[in-house]
Every structure is written in C-alpha cells, then in structure tokens.
C-alpha positions in Angstrom: -163.5 147.1 138.8 -162.3 143.7 137.5 -164.7 144.5 134.1 -162.7 148.4 134.0 -159.3 146.3 133.7 -161.0 143.5 130.9 -163.1 146.8 129.2 -159.3 148.0 128.6 -157.0 145.5 127.5 -160.4 144.2 124.8 -158.2 146.2 122.5 -155.2 144.6 122.9 -156.5 141.5 122.8 -158.4 142.2 119.6 -155.5 143.6 118.2 -153.5 140.2 119.0 -155.8 138.0 117.6 -155.7 139.9 113.7 -152.4 140.2 114.4 -152.1 136.3 115.1 -154.3 135.9 112.1 -152.3 138.0 109.8 -149.0 136.0 110.4 -151.0 133.0 110.1 -152.0 133.4 107.0 -148.2 134.8 106.4 -147.3 131.9 107.5 -149.3 129.6 105.0 -148.3 131.8 102.0 -144.6 131.3 102.9 -144.9 127.7 102.8 -146.8 127.5 99.8 -144.4 129.3 98.3 -141.7 127.3 99.8 -143.5 124.7 97.9 -143.2 125.6 94.2 -140.2 127.3 94.6 -138.5 123.6 95.8 -140.6 122.3 92.8 -139.2 124.5 90.3 -135.4 124.2 91.8 -136.0 120.4 91.3 -137.6 121.4 87.9 -134.0 123.0 87.1 -132.0 120.8 88.0 -133.2 117.9 86.2 -133.5 119.6 83.3 -129.8 120.4 83.5 -129.2 116.9 84.2 -131.5 116.5 80.2 -129.0 119.0 79.1 -125.7 117.3 79.7 -127.9 114.0 78.0 -128.4 116.2 75.0 -125.2 117.9 74.6 -123.0 114.2 75.3 -125.4 112.4 72.3 -125.0 115.5 69.9 -121.2 115.0 70.1 -120.9 111.6 69.7 -124.3 111.7 67.2 -121.4 113.8 64.7 -118.5 112.3 65.7 -116.5 110.8 62.2 -117.3 107.3 63.5 -121.0 108.2 63.8 -120.9 109.7 60.4 -119.3 106.7 58.8 -121.2 104.2 60.4 -118.4 102.9 62.2 -120.1 101.5 64.9 -117.1 99.0 66.8 -115.5 102.7 67.2 -118.5 104.6 68.6 -119.3 101.3 71.1 -115.9 102.0 72.1 -116.5 105.8 72.4 -119.5 105.4 73.8 -118.9 102.7 76.5 -115.7 105.2 77.7 -118.5 107.9 78.3 -121.0 105.5 79.7 -117.9 104.5 82.5 -117.4 108.3 83.5 -121.0 109.2 83.7 -123.2 109.7 87.0 -126.4 109.0 85.2 -126.8 107.5 81.5 -127.1 104.1 81.9 -126.3 102.9 78.6 -126.0 103.7 74.8 -127.5 102.3 71.8 -127.4 102.8 68.2 -130.4 102.0 65.5 -129.5 101.8 62.3 -132.3 103.1 59.5 -133.5 99.3 59.2 -134.6 99.8 63.0 -132.3 97.4 63.6 -129.8 97.8 67.2 -126.6 97.8 66.3 -125.1 97.4 69.6 -125.6 99.0 73.6 -122.6 99.4 75.7 -124.5 96.9 78.2 -123.1 94.0 75.7 -119.9 93.4 74.1 -119.6 94.4 70.1 -120.9 92.6 67.9 -123.4 90.4 70.5 -126.4 89.7 69.4 -129.6 92.0 70.9 -132.7 91.0 71.4 -135.3 93.7 69.5 -135.6 97.1 71.0 -138.4 98.1 73.4 -138.7 101.4 71.6 -138.8 100.2 68.2 -141.9 102.7 67.9 -140.1 105.8 69.5 -137.5 104.9 67.4 -139.6 105.3 64.3 -140.7 109.2 65.3 -137.5 109.8 65.6 -136.6 109.1 62.2 -139.9 110.6 61.1 -139.2 114.2 62.6 -135.6 114.2 62.3 -135.6 115.6 65.8 -134.4 114.8 69.3 -137.0 112.5 71.5 -137.6 111.5 74.9 -139.2 108.6 75.6 -141.7 107.8 78.3 -141.2 105.4 80.7 -140.3 101.6 79.4 -138.5 98.7 80.4 -135.8 97.7 79.1 -134.8 94.8 76.5 -131.8 94.2 77.8 -131.8 95.3 81.5 -135.6 94.8 82.2 -134.9 98.1 84.2 -137.8 100.9 84.1 -136.0 103.3 82.1 -136.2 106.3 79.5 -134.7 106.9 76.7 -133.2 110.3 75.4 -132.6 109.8 71.4 -131.2 111.8 68.7 -130.7 111.1 64.9 -127.6 110.4 63.4 -127.8 113.0 60.1 -125.7 113.0 56.9 -127.0 116.4 55.5 -131.0 116.2 55.6 -130.3 112.4 55.8 -131.3 110.4 58.7 -128.7 107.9 59.1 -129.7 106.2 62.2 -130.8 106.7 65.8 -128.2 107.5 68.8 -129.7 106.4 72.8 -128.9 107.3 75.5 -130.7 105.5 78.7 -131.2 106.9 82.2 -132.1 104.5 84.4 -135.3 105.8 86.4 -133.0 105.0 90.1 -130.2 107.8 88.6 -133.4 110.4 88.4 -134.5 109.4 91.5 -130.9 110.0 93.0 -131.8 114.0 91.4 -134.8 114.2 93.2 -133.7 112.7 96.5 -131.4 115.4 96.2 -133.7 118.4 96.7 -133.7 119.4 99.7 -137.2 118.4 101.4 -138.8 117.9 104.8 -138.6 114.4 105.4 -142.6 114.2 105.0 -142.7 115.8 101.6 -142.9 114.2 98.5 -140.8 114.6 94.9 -141.7 113.0 91.9 -141.4 113.1 88.2 -144.2 112.4 86.2 -143.7 111.5 82.4 -145.5 112.5 79.1 -148.1 109.9 79.7 -149.0 110.8 83.6 -146.8 108.0 85.1 -144.7 108.1 88.1 -140.7 107.9 86.7 -139.3 108.6 89.8 -140.4 109.3 93.3 -138.4 109.7 96.8 -140.9 108.0 99.0 -142.1 104.0 98.5 -140.4 104.5 94.7 -141.0 100.6 94.1 -144.2 100.9 95.0 -145.3 104.0 93.1 -142.8 104.0 90.2 -144.9 103.6 86.9 -148.1 104.4 88.6 -150.2 107.3 87.1 -150.1 110.4 89.2 -153.7 111.0 91.0 -156.6 112.7 89.3 -155.4 115.8 90.9 -152.1 116.0 90.0 -152.6 115.1 86.3 -155.8 118.2 85.9 -152.6 120.8 87.5 -150.2 119.8 84.9 -152.4 119.4 82.1 -153.9 122.9 83.3 -150.5 124.4 83.8 -150.9 125.2 87.1 -147.5 127.5 88.9 -149.3 128.2 92.4 -149.8 125.1 95.3 -153.0 122.9 95.1 -155.4 120.5 97.1 -154.5 117.2 96.5 -154.8 113.5 97.4 -152.6 111.0 98.0 -153.0 107.2 96.5 -153.8 106.7 100.3 -156.0 109.3 101.2 -153.8 111.5 102.5 -155.1 115.5 102.6 -151.7 117.4 101.0 -150.5 120.3 99.2 -149.3 120.0 96.0 -147.0 122.4 93.5 -146.0 121.8 89.9 -143.3 122.5 88.0 -142.6 121.9 83.9 -138.5 120.3 83.4 -138.0 122.4 80.6 -136.8 120.7 77.4 -138.8 118.0 78.2 -142.4 117.0 78.7 -141.8 116.0 82.0 -142.9 117.6 85.3 -141.5 117.7 89.0 -144.4 117.3 91.7 -144.0 118.5 95.2 -145.9 117.3 97.6 -146.8 117.8 101.5 -149.0 117.0 103.8 -151.8 119.5 104.2 -151.8 118.7 108.2 -147.8 119.5 108.0 -148.2 123.2 106.7 -151.5 124.0 108.6 -149.7 122.9 112.3 -147.0 125.3 110.9 -148.9 128.2 111.0 -151.2 127.2 113.7 -148.4 126.9 116.0 -147.4 130.2 114.5 -150.9 131.6 115.2 -150.5 130.5 118.7 -147.0 132.0 119.6 -149.2 135.2 118.5 -151.8 134.6 121.0 -150.5 133.3 124.0 -147.7 136.6 123.5 -151.2 138.5 123.3 -152.8 136.7 126.0 -149.6 137.4 128.9 -149.8 141.2 127.5 -153.3 141.3 128.7 -153.2 139.2 131.9 -150.4 141.9 133.1 -152.0 144.9 131.8 -155.4 143.7 133.6 -153.0 143.0 137.0 -151.5 146.1 136.5 -154.8 148.2 135.7 -156.1 146.1 139.1 -153.0 147.0 141.1 -153.5 150.4 140.1 -157.1 151.2 140.9 -156.3 149.4 144.3 -153.5 151.8 144.9 -156.0 155.0 143.8 -159.0 153.3 145.7 -156.7 153.6 149.3 -155.2 156.9 148.3 -158.9 158.2 147.9 -160.0 156.5 150.9 -157.2 157.6 153.2 -158.2 161.4 151.9 -161.9 160.6 152.8 -161.0 159.6 156.1 -158.2 162.0 157.0 -160.9 164.9 155.8 -164.0 163.4 158.0 -161.7 163.1 160.9 -160.5 166.9 160.2 -164.5 167.7 159.9 -165.1 165.7 163.2 -162.5 167.4 165.7 -163.8 170.2 168.3 -163.5 173.7 167.1 -160.0 175.2 168.4 -160.2 178.0 171.1 -158.8 181.1 170.6 -155.8 181.8 172.6 -157.0 184.4 175.5 -154.5 186.4 178.4 -156.5 187.8 181.5 -159.6 187.1 179.6 -158.4 189.3 176.1 -157.7 188.0 172.9 -154.6 187.7 172.5 
C-alpha cells in the first residue's frame, strides 16, 4: 500500500524538483542581471559627474579672463567654483611653456612645484582636445587624483591647459552612493588598469592593478557577468560597465557564495514545498486506501454472514403453505 502511495506521488516529486531547478536557474539569472544593472548604473552616475566637470572647465576655458591670459581673475573665478563644487578638488592652469601658472590650492602668484602631469599636458597641447589622466599623485596635495583637462584655445592656437582635479576620495564618494549589498564591491578602473576608487578597503587597493580576469573582461568588452577571483583568493562573480566619455570602467563584484546561497535557498524552498505536498499526498492516499479496505472487508464479512445463515423455512398454516 505504501508503494502504491509513493508511486502516486512520484510525478509530483519529479515536478517539484524540475520546478525547483528552473527556479534556481531563474534566480541566478536574476542576480546576474542585477549585478550588470548595478555596474551600468554606477557607470552612468560617474559619467554624469564627469560631464559636469567638463562643462565647468569648458565654461572657464572660454571666459574672457582665460582668453586674455588674466590668470589672477581666472584664479579668483576658479577658486569660487572649487569652493562650491562637491567633486572638484582643485583647478590649475598650465601655460604654453609648460609652466604651472596657478593652483586653487595655493594663493595666486605663489611659486609652485613642477606639475606631476607634464606628459599628460603635452598630450593636450599636441591634440587640442580634452583629456582624462590616469591615476596620479598630486605634486601639491600629495593625494591620489585624476585630472580632467581642456585646452584654452584662441581659434586653432592652444594657449594653455585648464585642468580640474578630482581626488580619488571624491570618486570613492560616488562609488559609495551605489545601492549595493554590504558584501559586494564596487571599483573604478582607469586606462592603465589601476583601481582609482573602491568601496571596500580603498586604502589597501586604490593604486593597485585590477585582477587579471577583470583586465581581460575589460579588454574583451564583456557586458555579461563573469567568474573572477579577488586578490585574496575569494571566488567572485563580477560585471563591468564602461563609463561613457572616459577611459574608465566600473566593476561590481559579489562573492560567488552570496549568489549561490541566494539561489540555493530559493531552490530549497520550492523543494520543501514539493516534499510537504508529496508527504501529505502519501498520507491522504494511505488514509483513502485504509478506508476503502475497511469498506471492502465489511462488505465481504456481510456477504459471508449471509451465505452461512440457515435458509428460511416457508410459512405454513395447518400444514399448508401460506
């Protein structure tokens, strides 16, 4: 009887396992999609910040003070902008001779040390187009930074380079604003494959190269999650998104165990529901079988009793049948 009940619920058990497996795959796909969406969202957020910086520089570079070479007025104007900007750490100007004319980190006309971005400035003069530097150390601040530079142009002639500095910490603020789980990591990787900002252990990893797997994913232009391994040997699942208008990439990574455990919990929930339904079905089948057996036994006993009873004598009256 138990075998009959078990056989009856085998289809339900099979269906539950198939449904659970399908849910497991769907859950993993949903988590992978969330990972990629967060990378895309972070790239858009950082791209918006970059556009604001370049718009500010373009406005300064085309101002009368910049075109006249009135560096004192330009310094005053730039200082007001830096004081109001949540992201720009400093604004500097380099003239056509490569001399750092001023920095908003110092009063105007103060003698400044040579810029640490001299080669980068030469690229702006050579191309005449805006540029974004790789991660560098500031010659005045000593902080890790990236620089956004635009040419100051009079027609086709480049008069100087106007540069806005964004500290690594400021980029890190954008990274920390991303709505990711506490165990997930968001990082920004520059054109030299160096991490310029990071949500986890920034002091340890900023300035360090991205992992080989992440570098390969960036070079391949992957737009889907990929398997990665952290510097500490932890298995990760990561996604990459390019920051438009920049040579940067945003990387969002989650421990693989996090994604696997979430999906596995969903699978277990479905499997347990199926098992409970199967057990209830077995119990119901056994109960029904027991009730039917009792009915059959009762019917058999009644028939046997009727067969064993002596035959009834016909009724007579005065010896004659009635």
